[in-house]
C-alpha positions as CSV (number, residue, x, y, z in Angstrom):
1,M,135.4,19.8,162.8
2,K,134.3,17.3,160.6
3,N,131.7,14.2,161.5
4,L,134.4,11.3,161.2
5,L,131.9,8.4,162.7
6,H,130.1,8.2,159.3
7,P,132.2,8.1,156.1
8,P,133.4,11.2,154.2
9,T,131.4,12.4,151.6
10,G,132.6,15.5,149.3
11,R,135.4,13.1,147.9
12,S,136.4,13.0,144.2
13,A,134.8,10.6,141.8
14,A,138.2,8.6,141.7
15,T,137.9,7.9,145.4
16,K,134.1,6.9,145.4
17,K,135.0,4.8,142.3
18,A,138.1,2.9,144.1
19,A,135.8,2.8,146.6
20,E,132.7,1.1,145.0
21,E,135.2,-1.4,142.9
22,A,137.6,-2.7,146.1
23,T,137.1,-6.4,147.0
24,H,136.7,-7.6,150.3
25,D,139.9,-9.4,150.2
26,Q,141.7,-6.3,148.9
27,I,140.3,-4.7,152.1
28,A,141.3,-7.2,154.2
29,Y,144.7,-7.2,152.9
30,T,144.8,-3.4,153.0
31,L,143.6,-3.4,156.6
32,R,146.4,-6.0,157.4
33,S,149.4,-3.9,156.2
34,L,148.3,-0.9,157.8
35,A,148.4,-2.7,161.2
36,G,151.5,-3.6,160.5
37,D,152.5,-0.1,159.9
38,T,150.8,1.1,163.0
39,K,152.5,-1.7,165.1
40,K,156.0,0.0,163.3
41,Y,155.2,3.1,163.2
42,G,152.9,3.6,165.7
43,R,150.5,5.6,163.6
44,T,149.7,5.0,159.8
45,H,147.8,6.7,156.9
46,V,144.9,5.3,155.7
47,P,144.1,5.8,152.0
48,A,141.2,7.7,151.5
49,W,139.0,4.9,149.3
50,L,139.4,2.7,152.2
51,L,138.0,5.6,154.6
52,H,135.3,6.2,152.3
53,R,134.1,3.0,152.5
54,C,134.7,1.7,156.1
55,G,134.6,4.8,157.9
56,L,136.0,4.6,161.4
57,G,135.6,2.2,163.9
58,E,135.6,-1.7,163.5
59,V,135.6,-3.3,160.0
60,E,135.0,-7.2,159.9
61,T,137.5,-8.8,157.4
62,T,138.4,-12.2,156.3
63,L,141.4,-11.6,158.3
64,G,139.3,-10.8,161.1
65,T,138.2,-7.9,162.8
66,Y,140.6,-4.4,162.6
67,H,139.6,-1.4,164.2
68,I,140.1,2.2,162.6
69,G,141.0,5.1,165.0
70,M,142.4,8.3,164.7
71,F,145.8,9.1,166.0
72,G,145.3,12.5,168.6
73,R,143.7,15.7,167.3
74,S,145.1,14.8,163.6
75,L,142.8,14.5,160.9
76,S,145.9,12.5,158.6
77,K,147.0,10.5,161.1
78,F,145.5,6.8,162.3
79,K,145.8,3.5,164.2
80,V,144.7,0.5,162.9
81,K,144.7,-2.3,165.1
82,L,143.5,-6.2,164.8
83,C,140.7,-6.8,167.6
84,K,141.1,-10.1,169.8
């Protein structure tokens, strides 16, 4: 099983490029949208570029602090929540 506490390695060049070019506002708005999906559906899919850039755990943005966590044992479903 992969260690998901650190950003994944071995991603495609396009994913790495997208992660490097993402601005802080893009990350903040993406996390806010994913938090809304989690609230509505109970889980969400986090884009690979965002996992590469932020990894799992807490991410501080201009729109607040968000927590990215795994949903059960699934490696493709996640929960994104706004920390209070």
